[in-house]
N, C-alpha and C positions, 0 to 999 in steps of 0.2 A: 726486393730480392732477399733470398736466403743467404745470409752472411756465414752462418755456422749452426751446426747441429752438434750438441754434446751432451753426454751424460755426466754431470759433475759429481764428484765426491770431495769430501774435505781433505785438506793436504796431510792431515795426520789424526791419529786417534784422539788426540786432545784439542785439535783444531776445530774451528768452524769456518774456515775461510776456503774459498775456491776461486780461480781466476780463469778468465778467458782472454786469450791474446789473439789480435788479428794481424794478419800478414802486412796490411796497409792501413792508412788511416780510414775510418768508417764514420758514418752517421747513422746511428742506430734509430729506428723508428718504432720498433715493438718488439716485446718479448713474449714468447708463448711457452707455457708449461704444460706438459702432457702427464696424465695420471699413469700409474701402473697399469700395464696390460694393453695399452693403446698402441696402434701401428701408425706413426705419423705419416709414412709415405706409402702410397698405394702400390707403387711399382717395386718396393723393397719390402717385402713381407718379414724378412728376417730381422728387421730392425724393430725392436719392441721397447717401449718407454718403460722406465723404472723411477718412480718418484716416491721416496719415504722420508717422513710420514706423509699422510694423505693431505693434510693441511698444516701450514706453517707461515712464520714471518720471515721475510728476507730484507736485507739491507743491501742496496746495490750501489756501487761507487763506479763512475766513469772517469778515466783519466782525461783531462782537458789537453788535447793536442792542438795548438795553433796551426791555422791553415793559411797559406800565402800563395798568391798567384805569381809571385816574382821568383824565377828559378834562381836568380843570383844570390838572393838573400836567404839564408836558411833560418828558420824559426828556431828560437831557443828552447830547449827541452823544458817541459813544465811538470811539476809534480802535483798540481792542483787537482783535486778530486771533487767531481760533482756528485752529490748523494741523492738518493731517492729510496723509498721504502715500498714493499710489496706485501700485501696480505693475500696469500693463496689459500682459497677455501676448498680446494679439490676440483676435480674435473679439468677438462681442457679449458684453460683460460688464457686470453691475450691481453697484455698490458701495453698500452700506448706509452711511448716515451716522446715527450716534448722537447726536443732538442733546443728550441728557443732562438738560436743564432746559427749562422752558416761560418761564423769566424772560427769555430773550434770543432774539431773532430775527436776521435777517440781511437786509441790502439790497445787499450787495456780495460777490462770489466772485471771488477772484484765483487764477489758474492759472499756475504756473511749470513749465517743463520744456522739453526739446529736442525740439520738434514743429514741423512745418511747418503741418499743419492736424489739427483735432480736432473730430470730430462727437460732440456731447454733448447728452443730455436730461437736464434737471433735473426731479426729481418732489418734491412736498412739499404743503404746506398754506400758504394765505395767513392771516397773522396780523393781526386787525382790532384796533386801538388805540381807546382811549377809551370803550370800550363797558362799561356797567355792568350789563348784563343777563347772567345765568347760565342755562345750559341746565339743565334739571330732569333729574336722573339717572333712567333708566329702566333697572332690571335686566333683562338679556337672558341666554338660556342660551348657554353656551360652545359653539361649534361642535364637533361631532364630527370628530376627526382620524381619517381612515381610512388604513390602511397597505396599499398595493398590493404585490403580488407583483413580483419581479424578471422582466424579460423571460426568456423560455425560453433565449435564447442566452447570458444571464449568469447563469444558475441551474444549475450543474452538479450540484446535489443532487438535481434532479428530471430529470436527463438520463440516458439508458441509457448513453451514452458521456460520462463526466465530463471527458474530455480534448478534447472537441470545440472548446471555445473556446480552448484553448491552441494547438491545430493550426491554427484559422483565423487567430490572431494571427501565427503563423509564416510565413503566406503573405505577410505584409508585408515579410519579409526576403528579399532576393534569393538565390538559389541555397543556400536554407536546408537543412541536414540534418534528418533525422527526429528526432522529440521524444526517443526512447530514447537517441540518440547525444549530444543535448544535455545530458540529465540526467547521463550518465556524465562528460561533459567539464567540466561546470559544478560537480559536487558530488563526484565519486568519483575519477576518473582525470584530474586537472587536467593540462593540457598545459604543457609548459615553455614559456619565451619563445621557443626556437628553433623549437618545433613551430608556434607562431603565424606565423612567418615562412615556413614551408613552402608551396610552390605548391599542394599537393594538401590542405592542411589545410581542413576538419577531418577529411577522410578519410584519416586515417593509421591503419592497423591493424596488430595483432600479427600475426606469422606463426607459427603453431603447426604448420606442417607440416614445416618444415625445421630443421635444427640440433638433432635430438633424440638425437644419439649419446651425448653426455656429459650428458644431462639429469639434474638433481637439483633439489631444492626451491629452493635458492639461485637457480639459473638460471631456474627457472620464474617466480619473482618478477620478475625482469628481462624476461622475455619477455611478461608479461601487464601490463606497466606501461602499455601503450596498449590501447585498446578492441579487442576481437575482432569482426570484422564479423559482423553478424546472418545474412549470406548464406553463411557458412562451411559447408562440408559436414559433416554430423554424425560421418562416420567419422574425420575429422580431430580433432575434439574428443575421441572416444573413444580413438583412438590415443594422443593426448597424454596423456590420463589413465592409461592402461594403463602406458605407459612410465615415467610419473612414479611409479606406484604401485610398479613393479618396482625403481626406483632407491632407495626407502626401505628400508634394511636395518637401521636402528637407530632407536631412539625415545628420544632425549635432549632436553634443553632447547632446544638450537640448532635441531634439526629441528622441535620444536614451535613455535619462534618463526617460522621461515620458512613453515611450513604455515599458521599463523594469519594471517601477512601475505598469503599467496597466496590464501586464502579471502576475505579482506576485498577483495582487488583482483578476483577472479573473481565474487563475489557480485552485482555490478551487472551483469555481462555476459550473454552468451548463457545462457538458462536451463539448458541441458544441461551446460554447462562445470562448474559446481559439483557438479551431480548426478553426473557421471562421476568426478570427483576424490574425492568422499566415498564412492563405491562401491568405488574401489581403494585407499584408505588407510583404516585402522581408527582412527577418531578417539578411540574409548574406550581403546585401547591407547597412543595418542600422548599424551593429555592426562590424566596422572596428577598427583598433588600435586607431585612433584618437578619436573615439566615446565612448571608454570604460575607464571610471575612476572608482574609488572605490566605490561611491554610486551606479552607474549603475550596476556594477559587482555584488554587494550585493543583488540588487533587482533581477537580473537574477538568482542569485544563489537560492533564494527563488522559483522563478517560475520553475527553472529546476527540482524541486521536482515533477513536473507534467510530466507524460509521453509524452503528445503531445508536450509541450514546449521542453522537452529534445530532441525529435526527430528532431524538427526544428532547434535546436542549433547544432545538430551533423552533420555539414556539413564541408567541407575542409576550406572555407574562414573563417568562424567564429572561428573554432578551431585553426587556424593558428594565428589569432588575439589574442586569449586567451593566447596561449602558448608563443607568442611573449612578452606579458606583464609579464607572469610568469617567463621567463628565463631572462629578461632585469633587470640588478642590478640597473639601473637608476631610475626606478619607486620605490615608497615608499613600505615599507614591508607590509602595509594593503592591498594595491592593488595587490601585488604579490601573497599574502596569498589568497585573494578572487578569483584570477584568477585561482590559482592551485585547489582550492576546487571546483570551477564551472566545470573545465576540468574533474576532477575525478568524478563529480556528473553525467555529461553527459555521460562519458564512463561507470560509474557504472549502469546507468539505461539500457544501451545496454546489459550489462552482465545479469542483472536482468530479462530483457525482454526475453532473451534467455533461462534463467534458468527455466522458466515456463514449457517449454516443453523437452529441452535438458537434457538427463539424465547424460551426461558428462560435463556439464557446470562447471565452477570454483564457486562452492557455496559459498566459503569463500569470494570472492570478492563481490558477490551479497548480501551476508549478511552484509558485511561492509558498502556498501552503506545505508542499512536500518538503521544501527546503526548511521551513520553520519547524515542522514536526521532527525532522531528522537531527536537529540540534541538541537534543536531550535524549538520554538512553531509554527512559521508561516510555515516553510518547513515541519514540522511534519504534521500540519493540511492538508496541500496541498497534501502531499503523501498519508495520510489516506483517503481523499476524493476520490482520484484516485482509491484506492484499493477497495473501496466499492460502487462506483457509475460509474466507467468507465466500460462500458459493454465488452470491449476487454479484460481487465484484469479478469473481473468476468467469462468470458467464458472460459478463460485459466485455471482458478482455478477449475472451475467445471469440466474440463477434467481430473482433477487429484483428484478423490474422496478419502476420507480417507481410508487407508488399512483396510481390515477386521479384522486383529488383531490389535487393538489400541495399540499405545504406552503408557507406563506408565506415561512418561512426554515428553515434547518437547526436542529435542536434543540441547544441548549447543554449537551451532555452532559459536556464537561470540567468545567463548573460544577456541574451537577446531572443525575446520571444515575438517580435513584431512580425517576422516573416514565417512563423511556424504553422504547419498545416496540421490536420487532424492526425495523419499518419505519423508525422513528426512526433507529435505529443505522445501517441501511444507507444511509439518506439522508445521514447524518453522514459515513460513509466516503467516499461519492461526493463530498461538498463538500470534504473534505480532499484527495482526489486531484485534484479539479478546480483547487482554489486552488493547490496545490503545483506543478501543471503549469504554471499560469500565472506563478508565481514563477520557475520555471526559464526560461520564455520571456523574462521580464524581464532575469534575469542574462545570457542570451545576446544580446539585443538591446543591452544596455549594453556588453557586451564587444565586440561587432563593430565599432564601434556602428551602430545603425540608429535614427534620431531618430524617425521615425514610429511604428515599432513600440513603441519604449520609451515614448513618450508615451501612446500608447493603453493600453499595458499598465498603466502606473502609474494612468492614470485608472480603470481597472477595479479595481485593488487599493484605490484611495481610496474608489471606491463601495462595495466589500465592507465597508470599515472602518465604515460607517454602518448596516450591516444585522446585526442579531442573528444568532448562528450563524456567519456568515461573518467576523464582526468578530474573534472569539476566535481563528479559525484563522489569519486574515492577521496578527494582531498577533504570534501565536507563531512563525510562519514568517519573518517579517521581522526577527526578532532574532537570526537566524544571522549569523555573524561576517562574511561577504562581503556580506550584504544591508545591514547597518548602514553598512559602508563605502561601498557603492555610493550608498546615500542621501545620505551626507555629501559625495560628489563632486558630486551634483546641486545642492548649495547654491550660490547666486549668489556670485561674486567681486566685487570693486569695479568692474570695467569690464564686467561681463556685464549684458545687458539681461534684462528678466524673461521667463521661458518658462513655459509651462503645465506642463511636466514638473518644473521646479524648484519651483513652487508646490505641485504635488501632492506632491513629495518632502517638503516642509515640513509639509504636512498630515499625512502618514503619521508623520513624526518626532514631531510634537507629540502625536499619539494614541497612539503607543508610548510616549512619555515620561509619559503619564498614568497608566500602569499601573505599580505598584511593582516587579513582577517584572523589568520591563526593566532597571531599575538593579541587578540582580544579575548582569547580563551585563557583563564587563569591556570588551568591544569596543563596546557601546552606550554605556557610561559614557565611554569615550574620545571617542566622537563628541560627546556632550554637552558635555565639556570643551573641545572644539575649536570649539564655536559662536561665531561673530562677528557681532555686531550692525553694521549693520542687516541684517535679512532681509526678504523679501517679504511673508511672512504672519506669522511668529511676531514678536511684538512684543519691543521692546527689554527691558521689564521681565520678560517671561517668559524671555528668554535668560539674564538675571541669576539668576532663580530657578532655571533648569534647571542652570546652571553650579554654583550653590550646592548643591543637592541631589545632583548627581552627584559633587561634591567630598566630600561626606559618605559617599557609597556607596564611593568610592575609598578612604577611610580604612578602611572594613569595619566590624567589629563595634564597635571603639572609637568611632567617629564616630557610630554609631547609639546606643550608651549615653549618649553626652554629650547628645544631642537628647531621648532619652526620659526623662532625669533632669531636664530643665529644667522649670521651673514652666510649667504650662499657659497662664496669662495673660501669659507672656513671649513666646509664639509668635504670629506674625501669621496671618491666615486662610490664607494660601498655605502656610505652614509647617504648619499644622494638618492640612490636607487632601492635601498632598503630601509634605513632607518627613517628617511623622510616619508616614505609611503606608510610606514607603521604608524607615525606621528599623525598623519592625515586621517587614517582609519580610526584612530583613537579619538579624535576630535569629532569626526563625523558620526561615530558611535554614541558618543555622549549627547550629541545634539539630537539624534533621531531616537534613541532609547530612553533617555531620562526626561521627565516631565518639565523641569527647568533647565534643560541641557544648555540653552544659549546663555542663560544668565550664569550658569556655572562655569562656562568657557570664559565669559567676559570677566567674571570676578577673579578668576585664576590668571587671566592676562594682566588685569591691574595690579594684582598682588606680586607679580614678577617685574612690574614696571614698565609694562608695554601697553600700547593701544592699537586698535584697528588691525586685527590679524590679517585682513585681506591684503594689506599692503605688503606684509611679509610673504605671503602666499605668491603675490605677483613677482616679488623678487626672485623666488625659487623658480617660477615659472620661466622668468627671463633667463636664468642660468641653464635650465633644461633646454631651452630653445638654443642657446649658444652651443651646448653639447651636441645637439642634433645637427647644427649647422657645421660643425667640424666633420660630420660623417657624410652629410649630403651636399656639401658646397662644392666650389669648384677646386678647392685645395686638396692635396693628397689627404684622405681621411686617416685618422689615427686607428690604429688596429683595436678593434673591439669586437667581442663575440656576438652572435646573434642574441644570445641571452641578455648580455648588457645592453644593446640597442633596444631590444623589447622592453627592458625594465625602464628605460628612459621615457619611451612612449607610455608605459603605464604610469610612471610618475606624473607625466603631464595630465593624463586622464584623471587620476586621482585628485590633483590640484584643480582642475576644472570642475569636478564634481563638488568639491567643498566650496570653491568661489561661487558656483551657481546657487549655492544655499545662502551664502553670506552677503553677497553683494546687494540684493534688494533690501536687506535690512541695515547693512553697514556700508554706506557708499565711500568711495575712495576719492582722492584728489584727481585733478585732471591730468597730473603727471603720472600718476599710477595707471590711470585709465588709458593713457596714451601708450604706456609700456605694455599693458595687458593687450591691447589691440595688436600692437606690432608682434608680440611673442606669439599671440594666437594665430596670426596671419602666417607667420613663418612656419609654425608647427603644422599648419594646414598643408603648406607647400610641401614640407618634408615628408608628410604622409603619403602623398602621391609619389614622391621619390621612392620611398620604401616600397610601394605597391608595384613599381616597375622594376625594381632590382631584385626583389626577394620572391620566393615562391609563394604562392597564395596560400599554402597550408602551413607556412613557417609561423613561429611565434611573433616575428617582427611584423608580418603583415596582419596577423590578427589583432595585435596591439595597435597597429597604424590605423586600422579600419575603425576601431573603437574610439580613439582619440579624434579622428577626423570628424566624427559626429559631435564629439563634445565642443570642438572648436566652433562648430556652427551654432550649437545651443547655447554657448556663453555669449557670443557676439549678437545673436539674435535677442537674448534676454536683455541685452544692454541698449538695443535700439527701439524695442516696441514699447508702446506707452504703458503697458500693464506693469512693468517693472523698472522703468526708466523715465527721466524727465526729458523734454525736448532738448535741453542743453547737453545733457550726457549723450543722448542719441547723436546730435550734431558733432559733437567731439569725436565720438567713436567713428562716424562716418568720414570725417575729415582725415583722421589718422589712417583709416584703411586705404582711402583714395590716395593719400600722399605716399604710403608705403608701397602702393603697387609699383611705383618708380624707383624703389630702393631695394634692389634684390639682395644686397647683403652677401656678396660673395657666392651667389647663386646664379644659375643660368637665368638670364634676364627674361627671356620669352616665356620659359616655364613658369617663372614666378609670377609675372603679369597674368598669364592665362589662369593660374590656379587662384589668385586674388579675384579675379572676375568671378570664377565659379563659386568662391566662398561668399562673395556678395550676393550672388544670385540664390544661394541656398539660405543665407541668413535673413534675407528680405521676405517676410511673409507675404502670401498672396492676398488679394483683396478680400476674399471671404474667409480668411483663416481665423481660428479662434484666438491667436495670439493678440489680436487688437482688443480684445476685452469682451464683456457682455454685449455691448452695443458696438459690435465690430465695425459697422459703417461709419458711426460717428467718430470712433477711435481712429480709424484709418484716415478719415477726411481731416481730422485736426492734426494728425501726424504730418500728412503731406503738406498742409499749410504752414506749420510751424518749423519742420525739420528741413525739408528739401530746399526751401529758398535760402537757408543758412549755409549751405554746402554746394552751391552752383558752381563756383569757380573750381573747387576740388573735384567736383563731379565731371566738369568739362575736360579737365586735365586727365582724369581717369578715362573718360570715354575716347579721348584722342589716342591712348595707349592700345586700344583694343583693335582686333582685326575685324574684317567685314561682318561675319557672322555674329560676333559677339556685339558688334554695335547694333545691328538689327535687333538682337534679343534685348538689349537694354531699352531701346526704345518701346519694344513690346511690353516689357515689365513695367515701364513707367506709365505707358498709356493705359494699361490695365489698372494700375494702382491709382493714377491721379485722376483718371476719367475726365480730363479737361478742366479739372479744378484749378490747378495752378498753370498747367500747360508745360510741364517739364519736357514732356516727349516732343511737343512742337518746337520748343526751343532748341533741343538737341538737333532736330531735324534742320532748324535753321543755321545752327552753328555749323552743320556738315556742309551746308551749301555755301556758307561763307568761306569755309575752308577751301572748298572747290574753286570759288571765285578767285582767291588768292593764288592758288596753284595754276590756274589757267593764265593769270597775269604773268607769272613767272615764266611759264611756257612761251608766252608771246614775246617776252623781254630778254629772254636768254638766247645765246648764240646757238646755232644749229648743233645738235648732238654734243653739247657740252655737258659737263657733270651736272650742273644746275638744272639743265633742261631735262635730262634723263631722270633725275630725282623727282622733278616737278611732274613728269609723265607718270611716275609710280603714284604720286599723291593724287593726281587727278583720276587715275584708274580706281584707286581705293574708295575714293567719294563716290564716283559713279556706280561702282559695284554696291555700295550701301544703298543707293537710291533704287537701283535696279532690283536688289533683292527684297527691299521693302515692297515694291510693286509686285513681285512675284510671291509674296508670303500668303500665308492664310487669308481667307476672305476678309475677316475682320480687320487685320493689319493692313491688307492692300487697300481696303475701302478707306480706311482712316489716313493712309498717305495720299491716296488720290485727292481726298476732300481737302487735306492740309495744303497739299502743293497747289491746288487750283483756287481754293477759297481763302486761305490765310493770307492776308495782305504782304506780310514780310516774305513768306516763303514763295508765294506766286510771283512776287516781283523779281526776286533773285534767281529764281528758275528761269524766267524768261532771259534775264541778264546772262546767265551761264550758258544756255543754249545758244544764244547769239554769239556769245565769245568763242565758244568752240567752233562754230561755223566759220568765224573769221581766220582760224588757224588753218594750216595745211595737214592737219591731222584728223583721223576718225578713230575714236575709242569704241572698241567692240561692245563695251557695257551700255553705251548711250543709245545704241539701236534697240537693245532689250527695253530700256526705259522708254523710249519713244513708242515702241509697239505696245507697252503695257499702257501707256498714257492714252493711246489712240482707241484702245479697247475698252477702258474703263471710264473714260470721260464721256459724259453725255452732252454737257455744255462747257464751253470754255471760251476765252477771249480769241478773237480772230488772230491775233499775233502769235499766241501759243500754238493754234492749229498750223500756221504758216511755218513756224519753227519746227514743229515735229515732222511736217512733210519735208522740209529741207533736210532734217537729219536722215529721214528715210532714203531720200535721194541720194545724199552722199554715201550711205551704206551701200546703195545699189552700185554706185561708182567703184566700190571696193570689191565688188564681186559677190555681195550678199544679196543674192536675187530673191530670196523667200521674203525679205522685208516689203517688197513692192505689193504683197498681198494686202498689207494694212492700209495702203493709200486710198483705195476707193472710199472706205469708211470716213476718212478725214474729209475728203472733198464733199461727201454727202452731208456730214454734220455741220460744216462750215456755211453760213448764210451770206457770205461776201466772198469774192475772188480771193484766192490765196497766192496769186502770182504777182511777183515783182520781179525786177531785173535780176536779183541773185538767185531767186527761185527758178526763174526760166533757165539761167546758167546751169543750175544744178541738175534741173530736170532734163535738160538737153544732153549734158554730159552722162547722166544715167542712162538715158536711150542709147548713147554711143556705146557704153559698157554692154548694154543688153545685145546690141548688134554684134560686138565681139564674141560675146558668149554663144550667140546663135552660130556664128561660123565655127566656133570650137566644139559645138554640139553639148554645151552644158547647161542649156536652158530647158526647163521642163515645160511641156505644153499647158499646164495649169497657169502659166504666167499670162497667156494671151488674154484671158477674160479680164483680170484686173488692169492689164495694160490698156485694153479698150476703154474700160470704165473711166480711167483716168484721163485718156485723151478726150473722151466724150464730154468730161466735165469742164476741162479747160479750154476746149475749142470754142471759138465765137459762134453764135447761132447763124450768123450769115456774114457775107463780106462786108456790109455796111457798118457792123459793129467792130471791124478791125481784124487783124491777122494774129495768129499765134506764132511768135517768133521763138524758134527752138535754137538757143544759142548753144555753141559747143558741139553741134551735131551736123555731121557731113550729109550731102545728098545720097551719097552711096549707102551709108548706114541706114539712112531713112528708108530708102528703097528696099534694103535688106530686111527691115523690120516689118514692111508692109506685105512682102512676099511671104514672110514666115506666119504673120498673122492670117492672111488670106487662106492658107492651107488649113488653119485650125478653127477659125471662127464660124458660127453659123452663116447662113446666107444673108439673113436680115442685118446682122451686125456687120457683116462684110460690105454690103451696100452702104450703110451709114458710114463706114470707114472711108470708102471712096469718096463720099461727099465730103467729108470733114478735111481730107487732105488738101483740097483746094484752098482752104483757109489756113494752111501752114506755110511758114518760111523758115529756112534755115539761116544761120549766121555764124560768123566766127569760127574758130578752130578750138577743138577740145584741148583741155588742160590735162596734165598728168594726173592720174588718180591720187588722193591723198594718201598719206602714210597710215596704215592700220596699226593701232595699238592694241594687242590682245588684252582680254580681261585679266589673265594671269600674267601681268607685265612684271617681270623680274629682272634684275640686272646685278652683275657681280663686278667689284672693284677691287684692286690691290689696295693694301693698306695706306699706302702713300697718297692715293687718290682720296680715299676716305678722310684722311687728315686734311687734304686740301679742300675738300667739300664743306667739312664741319669747321674749318678754321674762321675765327671772326673776321670780319671786314677791316681792313687797315684804314685808320681814318686819315684824311688829308691834313698835313701839317698846317697849322695856323696859329696866329698870335691874336689874343683878344683885342677888340677894338677900344682904344683909350676913350674914356668918357670926357665929355666936355665939362668946363666949370659949371655951366648951367645945370647939367645932370647931377653933378656933385652937390650943388646947393639943394637941389630937389631931395636928394637922399638925405641930407642933414635937416631938412625940414620936417622930416618924420621923428627926429630924435626929441626926447622931452627934456634933456639937460639944458639948462639955462645959464649962460648963452650955448647954442649948439656947438660953436666952434671951440668951446672949451675942452672938447674931447681931443683936439689936436694940439700939438707943441708949437704950432706956428701962430703967430699973432692974427694971421688972416687966412682966409680959405681961397686958394687958387687952384681949383680942380683937385687932383689927388697928389698934389705936390707940396712941398714946403719952401718957403723963401727965408733963408738965413741971412742975418746981418752980422758983420764982424765975426766974433767968435761964438756966435750963438750954437753953432753945431758941436764945437768941442764942449761947451759948458753942458749942453744938454746930454751929451753921451757920458757925462761924469756920473749921471744918476742911474742907478740900476732899474728903476722903473721905466726909464726911457729908452732902455737898450732893446729897441725893437726894430724889426726889418721893415724899412721904409722904402725899399725898392719896389719896382712895378711887379705886377703878376707874372707867375713863371709862364714861359713859352709852352705851347701845346704841341711841340714837334714830337714829343715822346707822350704816349698815353699810358700811364701807369695805373689808371683807376678801372680799366675795364676788367671784367670777369674773364677768368681763363675758360669757363665753361660755355659752350655754345651747342644749342640743341638743333636737331633737325627741324622742329617746328618754327625755328626762327627764320628759316629759309621761306616760309610761307606766311 
């Protein structure tokens, strides 16, 4: 709410102070300053703001007024002032005020600064004192944050001409040259100081028409030092190239050097110039191994940023010469590195050119070329010139217009290119070209300079830094050497007033400093070292932190090693999420970019007195995991911003990336391997928590998604045979399975479920490449060596899972094992044994007791697993059917479990589904199994599940012997009784008549001589009811047969009550005290150990090797476990310290102090 509107003036002519008093204590939330001439209130046009001067610095002080809710105790007055500073750059600006605490309010605000008038609006809340009433908390849904697309003018990714924004910004510069000339002058052909002073600058062009008499390569380099006019006649360029070609008579290293330099200067110029030169000079003949040294390679590297030059270098002879230098260890590292980059750039252009039209091209490789080219100014300018002036490239971009449904932001292909489509890649290319063109405009407007254009351009770049897709492009391009220097020059000096451009420059620098890769650039590190507080936006504390981390980056690998080997708890929060990431980036850069990078890291580590860097990285990972646990655990989380939480996830991702490179080469101990597994598992769990809590577009979610895949990658690399031994793989799996039961102050169900999905993702499929070149042999060997070593932990992990996850585990192991070891079969057997124990508890527990209800839940869970297996995909259901019927162990226990269930008074809903599946999929089985399946279906019918009766005719047809005994007859008769009741209720479908007739026909004796069918539990009335109902539905022929069969039927006994139906989704809730009672360990019966006889004692002493055996005792003869003392033997023996032993009998077992206090639910079964 608006607390006060005021136009402040200093209290006196020589004063620079003004004050704002509030009638009551308030909590200030924001301050808004209005420029001169604005009208702050729409309904009051007479109020006009006045602020002079237009930009200024202000110091603001808030009086700290204590707040109390106790009306009886008045707070003591406070003279404490809370200071803050404001840099007002002009315009209408709102400054947020972070009160930080609710214990203090304010009644006075003092403003100090060099101002004449200040139009100020104060917003906040009124704080009421002495009130003892508290508002009731009402939970409300968080508002959905929607992300709007950029305006079309600021979205080059969705513009057919991505340079349109840059060209419109150039209109703010008077007499501005075209964009292509600006790119050449700012990045490629940088003008000298004398050229800047020329009257015709920037229109100073090379003359390629005259002075060609003594033309050679060296002179051509001098002639093309300035840009060539785009309006030059084509014949002039062609004539220049022909004469230049004629002048080349020998192909030596000097000529190769000058030609490479000439190509690098001509590559950003008129597109035909390079084309004519390469047509008249044979590059394959010029660039042999003998003519390629490091300077020549570097010039060719810049020139290869041009499509035309890259095409000419992409020939077999030249590429063989380049690779020969790259792979030859006798060359210096600089030359080898340059040759490697040149080869990658030539091949990268080939991929990029193909990606313009090919929808299946490797877009990640093409995007990598763009990123690599944009790291250096000259190659960046050459590439950008080709993208906006090469007609061939422009035509291909025009063939791919922006889609009708514009993207909200360009895809982040530099970070993740796996899911990028062709449209995504083209949008990404347009975004890069558009941003690069704006960066060129900023460089020109800063060089001229033109304040209006520079300020507007910086504002656009700062806006793009907040948009995904654009952010990555801007951050990468602004790290070029001159860009970092230009931003540094925008920082305020002591006597500068705040400006919008300066504040934007600070914003951009702060964002750049937040990414570790920035500290790998020496020019940017220099800018960070030169920061001087105070600044307008970057705080003094942050300046200190940036100077510290840039100092470490300046030290290089040695400074990084020193930080990484420090104890994690010795680092503060900023060091953990900023300095640590920079140190990791330095080490990773040395390993990847230097020829002997790993050796350099190892030697530095030894020089500092440390070894095995991986162990220290694992310690930092464990600390990061603990920090995330504080945010996503069950305890109240510490207050951290989204930026800080995202930084922790990013730190984990960087640690995983470096560990993934180091662990295969430098293994760690089992202790560190265990810590790595636990930390990786916890971080994987926390990524899912972050995904549920934060918006998908947030920085936290983006970082969490990246590190989630890293968790899978690191653990997968530790268990597959390509990078790990069987012992290490077994250790990782043991730790993972055990950690599933250790949620560590996290939601236990969520933790266990996420560990399951982690295991599922990290375990490669049977045909995956992770098993190595001979993946079948590698997979088969891994199954034999690793899985048998972790069976006990695997079973405990399996027991924690819910039904669907158990089925999925069996599917994965069945596909992976392929009956080699039989892990899936063993898990199925363990599931049936668990079912057997649960059924036993159901039968032995009292009715409706806590233990019986728990046992029902356990039975239901196991039956649901078996039922789900039978209903799964064809391959899995066929495997389950074959295992349950043909595997000796599984088949035997299946019969036992079905029989045990039928002996109870319960019917489990899932068992009927299992029985139906077995009856459908089994072609041959033991008669006992057919009999049990029929009994289960009869019992299901008794519970009103009439549809199961349709499966019975198949059972009786498949069985070759009678399936009826006394128990079956009872179940069958009572199922008919239930059918009769349903007929009376009108709930029986007519489709039931046919299967009922088929079953009766199968079980009825052929004639009276072979006996009678006794239907137990069925009354005469119910039988007559069924006969009348079927007579109305069956055909005449079947009706006649039925009349003949009923003469061989007899009814007997009375029907029992239907069994209790237990649903598939059986759940029950208990109060906490009953859970304690259920999980309490059983109290042992008090007892005293049985005294051993003398004979038993003698047998015990017979095993002693001391001679004589009774020398161990203080008594002269052995009589049981007692001693016989004569006279004063007892007292004499007690005088010796060695004999002061407790000779009494064993303690009583009335109190058991040795039992564990922990008792699991599994112990019930």
